[in-house]
N, C-alpha and C positions, 0 to 999 in steps of 0.2 A: 219276823215275817207277818204280813197282813194278807189274809186270804191266799196264802201260799206264795205271795210275791215278796220280793225283797223291798224294804222300805226305800222311800225316795231319799236322795242325797241333798241336804241343804246346800244351796249354792247362790252366791250373789253375782250377778252379771251386769255389765254396763252395756246399755242399748243406745247410748247417745250416738246419733248419726247412723244407726243401723236400721235396716228395713224390717218391719214387722207386718206380716200379711194376716189380715183378719177376714175370714169367710163368714159373713154375717155382720150387720152394722146397726142393729137395733139398740134398745135401751140397755140391755144386759151387756152387749159388746161395748157400748160407750162407757159404762161404769168401769170396765177393765182397761180400756184403751186410753181414755183421756189422761189418767195419771202417767202412763208411759210417755205420752206426748209432752204434757205440761211439766212434769217433775223430772223425767229422765231423758228427754230429748230424743226419743225414738221417732223414726220416720214411718208412720203408719199408712198402709195401703189397704183399703177395704174393698172386697169383692162382694157385692150384694145388690139386689134389685132396688132396695130402699135403704136409706141411711138416716140415723138420728141427726137432727139439725146441729147439735153440738159437735158431732164428729165431722159433718160435712164442712164446717168452717176451718178445721185444722188438719184434716187427713186427705190423702189422695183417694179417689173413688172410681172404681170400675162398676158401672151400673148394669149388672147382669148377674145371672146365676153362676155358681161355680162350675167351671168346665173341666178342670183336671189339674194334674201336677204342674203344668207350665204356669198356672196362676201363682204358684209358690216360689217361682224362680227368684233367686237373690235374697230370700228371707233369712234372717238370723233367728226368727221365732215365728211360729204359726199359731194363730188363735182360731179355733173352730167354735163359732158362736151363732150358728143359725138356730131356728126353732125346730129343725128337723134332725132327730137323732141319727137317721140314716146318712144324711149329708155330713154331719159332724164326724161320724165314723169313717166315711170315705176320705174326708180331709185328713183325719188322723192317720189313716193307713197310707195315704199318699205322702204325708210328711215323714212317716217312719221309713218308707221306701227311699226317700231322698235324704235320710239321716238328718232330719230337721227336728228340733224340739217342737212339741205341739201341746198347747193347752186346750182342753175341751171344757167349755163352761156349762154345758147342759148337765142336768141333774143325773148323777150316776155315771157320767162319762169319765173315762179314765184315759187321758192322753199320756204322753211321756213327760209332761211337766205340769205343775200347778202354780197358781198365784197364792202365796200364803197370806194370811191376815197380818198386816204390817202396821207398825207404829214407828215413825221417824222422829228423831231428835237430832237435828243437824246431821253430822256424819255417823251418828249412832242409829242402828236399825234393829228393831225387835220384830221377829217374824214367828208366827205360829202356824204350823201345818198339821193336818190330820190325815194326810194321804187322800184327801177328798172324801173321807168317810164320815166326818162329823163337823161340817161347816158351822153349825150353830155353836159348838164348843169353841172353835177357833175365834168366832166373832166375840163370844163372851170373854175369852181370855184376852183378846185384843183390847176390849173396853177396860178390863182390869189393869192391864199394862199402861194404857193411856192415862188412867187416873192415878197410877202409882208413881210413874217415872216422869218428872217434870222437865222443863227445858234446861235445868241445871245439869242434867246428865249429858245432854248434847254439848253443853259448854265444856264439860269435863273431857269429853272425847275430843273436842276441838283443841283444847289446851294441850292435851297429851300429844296429839298429832303435830301441833305447831312446835312443841319442844323437840320431838323426834326429828323434825326438819331444820331446827335452828342450827346455824353453822357453828356457833360456839359449843353447843352441846355435842354435836357430831364430832367436832375436833377433840373435845375432852374425852368422850367415851371411846373414840378410836384408839386411844393410848392404853386402854384397859383390856384385859382378857375377857373372854365371853362370860365367865362366871361373875366377874366383877361388874360387867355391864348389867347383867340380870339383877344382881343385888342392888345396883343403883336405882333401877326402875322400880323394883319391889319395895324400896325404902320410902317411896312417896306415900304419904298417909292419905289415901284416896277419900276416906270418910271425912277427914278434916278439910281437904280441898273442896269436896262437894259442899260442905257446910258454908265455906267461904263464898263459893259461887252462888249458893242459894240466897245468901245475904247480900249479893251484889258486889262483893269484894273481889273482882277479877284480878286486880293487880296483886293483892295479897296472896291469892291462890297461885298465881304464876311465880311469885317470889319464893313461896314455901316449896313448891315443886322443883324449881331450879336449884335452890339451896340443897335439896336432898340429892340431886343428881351430881352436884359438884362436891358433896361432902365425902371425905375419906371413909371407906368401908372396910371392915375386917375381912 
């Protein structure tokens, strides 16, 4: 528990093609919203008297103050990002009443969701959250993760995902019982595969992993 509250549940969601409503469109809002648009395909709608130029080029914009719950209609996610704590609190309350997830970006604000500090390596995602209590720690840990885990980790995640979808692998593993399938996947020497990918030997990495999946196991 944190301050008497249950901790947040880590959850990855897909926002491609989904409506995200941001009340507030300044620089802080832009820092949060631009990745949602550029990297995740979200359809962002900003309600604010003024908007950051970078957001204006890629988001829909209603140029006025927040008026109430109807501004949130159709949202999959709400972002409260004004410079006024009272307005952010009102937006968060309206979102809660509509059963919508809401991120409050003002200092000390506690919405129903937060944006974690994140590092992406292809399909692999590292996220660090502190329930909004220690953002400086989350940023420091993100920098450490970024320096520690290179692109080869993303390549490893991509390779394993490709193998899981490969028709030959699917057909082979379908003939095994559940325990045998688990043993097959666990037989892959991930450290060795990672070393091969780090050295640029993607074909070798794939061959070794595939051989493990097709090898008889006890």
